[in-house]
N, C-alpha and C positions, 0 to 999 in steps of 0.2 A: 503493500498499499504505499503510494505516493506520501511524504511528507503534505503536512496541512501547515497552505502557509497561515502567517500571523494577521489579522485582523490589524489595519490600521487604525491605529490611536487615536480617536479626536480629541480634540483640543480639549483642558480642562472647563475654559468658559465657556464654551460652547456644549458641554455637557451640562454645567450649572446650569446658564440659560434654557436648557429641555427642560428640566427637572422644575425649573420656575416656570415654566408653559405650562406643563404636564398639571402640575397643580393647579394655577388659576383654573384650568380646562373641568379641573373635576366638581363633580357637581356637590352641591353641601348636603350634608345629614343631618337631621331632625333625630333627637334622642329623646327621653322621657326623662328628666333633669336625678339625678343623682340625690336617694333619700339620707344620706350622709352616713355616716360609720355611726355602730351603735356602742361603741367600744372596743377596748384591744383583745384581741386574740387569744385570751388565756386560759380557755378552758371551762365549760359550762359552770354557769354561776359564780364567774371571776368578779369583783365589783370592777367596774368599770369606771372609764376618766371621768371627773366630775362630780363624784361621790363625797365632793370633801365637805367638812363641818362650819361649825364657828369656829374653832380654832383651826381652820386650812387643811386638818386631818383627812387623812382619806379614811373610808369605812373599813373594819375588818370584816362588816355581815354579809353572811350571801347573799346574793342578788338572785331567784327566783327568773330564769327564763323563759319558763312555759306559764307565767301568771297572765291572768284577765290582762293584764294591759301590756306586755309583751305580744298577746297572740292581736290584741288589735291594735298592735301597730303594723303587726306585719299584713293585717285586713286590710288597712287603710293603705298600705303600700301598694298591693297589689291592685286595687282602685284606684291608681293614681291621686289618695287625697298627702300628699307628703309632706305638706306645712301642718297636716294635724300629727300625723306620724310623727316627726320630728318632734313637735311641742309635748307629743302623750312621751316622749321616748324618757324625760325631767320625771316621767311615774316609775315606767318599764324598765328604766336602767338601775335604777334603786331599790335598796332594801326594805322590804316590808314584812311586818309579822305574819306568820302561817297560823291559823289558827285551829288547836285541834278541833276535829270533827267530832258529833255528838256521834252515839253507837262507838266503831271502833275508830281512835284516832289511828290507829297505830299505821298501818300502810303509807299514807299521807305523811307522817312524820318518818316514817323509814325510809323514804325515798328521798325526801330533802335534805335529809340525815349523810346519808352515800353521796350527793352532791355536793351539799357543803363540807365533809370533808374529803372528797378530792378535788376540790378548791382550795381547800386550807382558811376557809372562813367558817365562822360562829352563827350558828341558827338562831333564829330570832323567833318564840312560838309565842303567841298567848294561849291561856288555859280558863274557857269560860261555858262550867257547867254544872255551878253547883247548883243546888234543889231549890226551888223557888226562884229560878233567878229573875233577875229586873223585875221582880216583885210582878208578874203579869203585863210587864208594858214592852212593847218592842223593843231588839226581836224577842217575846218569850219563850221560856223552855228551861231547857238544865236536867238534870239526870232524875231519876222518879223517885228515888230516895236516898238514904244515905248511904246503904248497903250500893248498891246503884253508882252515887257519885266513888265509892272508893273503889271499886270495880272500871273506871273509866280514866280514875287518872293512875291510879298501877300501869294500867295497858299504854297511858299517853308516857308515863315517864320509861317504863320496859324499852318504849320504841325511839326515845330519845338518848336511849343508851351511855355509852362513855363517850357521843359527842361535846364538842364547845358548841355550849346552848345558854342561851338567855331566855327565862321565862318570865313575863307578865301573867301572876299570879290572880282570874277569877274579877277581871272589869268591873266596877261599881261593887262587890261584892260588899266590903267594909262600909262604905259611904253612903250605902243602902240603910245601911243598921243604924246607923247615926244620924239619918235624917227622918228616921221613924216607917221606913216605909217597909221593912222586915217584918212583919207579926211575931209579936212576945215570945211567944211560943215554938218559933224558930231560930233564935238568936243563937241561945245555947252548942246546938246541934249546928249550926253556920260558924262558930266560931269552931268549933272542934274539928269539923271538916279540914276548916283553912289551914288550922294546925298540922293536923297530919296531912294534909297535900304539902305542906313546906317540908316538913319530915323526910317525906317520901320520895320527892323534887331531889330532894340535899343529898340522897344518898347517891345520886348519881356523882362523880367526885369533876364531872367538869362543866358543870351544870348552876346557873348561878338563878336565883330565885328575889322576882320582886312582887311583893302585893301591892295592888291597887288602891289609892286612897286616893281616889276623886280629883278635885282641884280647887283654884281659889274661887271658883266663882259658884260652887255647890256650898260644897261642904265654907263659909265663912272664917271661923275659927279653927287652924290649924291644930291648934292645942285639945277638942273635942275629938279629934283620932287618934290623938297618944295612945290611951287603955284599950281601946279596941285593937287597934294593931298591935300590940303588944299579945293580946288575947288570941290571938290570930296565927301567931308564931313568928311578928317580925323578928326579934330578938334572936332566930336563928335561921334566919332569910339573910340574903343579901343586900336588903333596903327595900325602898317600897316606891311604886309607880306614880306620877303625876300625870292628865290632862288624857286621860286614854278616851280618845275618842272625840276630845274636846275640843274648845278654838282658844282658850285662852293666853296672851301672848309670852313668848318664853322668858321677859325680864319678872312679869309678874307671877308666873310658875317658882322662879328660880326664889324672888324673895320669899315666897308660902313654901316653897319646901326648903329651903333656912330653917325658917321659925318651925317648923313642921318636926325636924333635923334636930335642934336643939331639943325638942319636949321627947326626942327617943333615942336622947343618947348617940347624938351626931352621926345616925346611921345616912347611909349616900341615897341618890335618889336616881330615878330616869324620867327621863322627860317623854309623851307623844306631842310631833310636831308637826305633823301629818299634812294638817287642816287647817295651820294656827298663822300661817303668815301675816292676813287683816285681821285679826284678833275674831270677838266673835260678836255676832247680830246682835243690835240692839232690842232689848225688850223681853218678855217673858221667857226666862232660860229653859223651860220644856220646849217651846214652838223656835227659839233660837237656835236651841240646837240641833233642827231636825231639817239637812238638807237646806240650812240656811244658803240665798243666793252671796253671791259676790264675795265668796271666801279665797284663801289663794294658799299653797302649799308652803308650809312652812322651813325651819333650818331644815337640812340633810342629813339622814343618817349618821351619825358618827362617834364611837369612842374616845374623841379627843375632841373634848369640850371647851377648854381652858378654864371649867370652874371645878375646883375638887371639891366639891361636893355633888359634881351633876357628873355619875358615872358613861349614862349615854344618852343622844336625840334619839327618838327610834321613830320609825312610822309604823305604829301600834294598828290604829284602825286603818285600813289599806286605803289611800285615796281615790275616789272613783267605784267606793259601792256605797250603795246606798242605804238611810237610816232609816228610812221606813217608805211609806205611799204617801206622806205629808208632800208637798209643791210637786204635783205630778212625779214624785219618784215610782223606782219598782217594789217587792219587795224589800226587806231589810237585808242588806249583807249582801245587795245582789249587784251586779259592773254594772254600772252606768254611763255609758260612754259619753254622751252630752256631759255630765256631770264633771268628770273626767276631765273632759278635755278644756272645759271649763276652770279649773282648777290651774291646769297648767298652764294656758296662755295669760291666766291674770298673771303670774310669780312673775316679778321682772324682772328671774334671772333665764327665764324659762329661754328654752332654746329658738 
């Protein structure tokens, strides 16, 4: 075979000119806008960028990649609602508490425990199944009796096991005793069950337990909570929780918590900041606390609070879940995308 003659080399300037002409002639492409990153690809449940708290520290808590908010982001991106999806990541990409399910809380907690452990994060949980829960107010429910509750909290604790976990124990249970909502014949049993629950959960070597203590807009004098909290087992818990599902601003809650801490021997506390960015709605407390309009997200979850008494800011009540059928909402605890989007969009530092 005769050798192939080399191709004559085109001058470099001519090649560049040809490339420029080719690019100029190419038709423009139209693509959907990029929805933006959801966070670093660090594995399931890793806390994404932007989970800084008041002290600028990144959260050590587990983020559920399959939360209602995360699924909503995916659904909105699929239908082209990119701006709404981007705003909703303000909730989807941050850790929120997993509430133990009635019946058997074990399967959901075990799944979350495995994901949290794989990502090296702490699981945030809420136990809310005490008998005569919420005094019949929405969301009414709870275990049928003391025996059923002991079985339920045992299954809850068994599912947590030796994972790193923070448990907010029985939101509203102590405050409802103090405000007279719990009937007199049920009070001794309630304190006994709460105390037993503290002991059962604290058998898990890596579990921190915080007894719920209401908020400053509810029990006005924190000293009224001191005796009931001790009777409920506070001295063996890690501290107390404030503002769960509430809207009281951080400064007011910290001041209230500091006063309560002094009354109970310097115990630390955690604060639910999920929906308190704009403070409470004016007016009657019961009406103002049920799906109030115009609210915003609060301080992002973090265990670096800059306050020696505040162990963490948490999102215990999951932002975007309805408080009840008031103001056009669905049933209590139901995911409500419109409310979630409003919270996210009204927050000043939302994406």
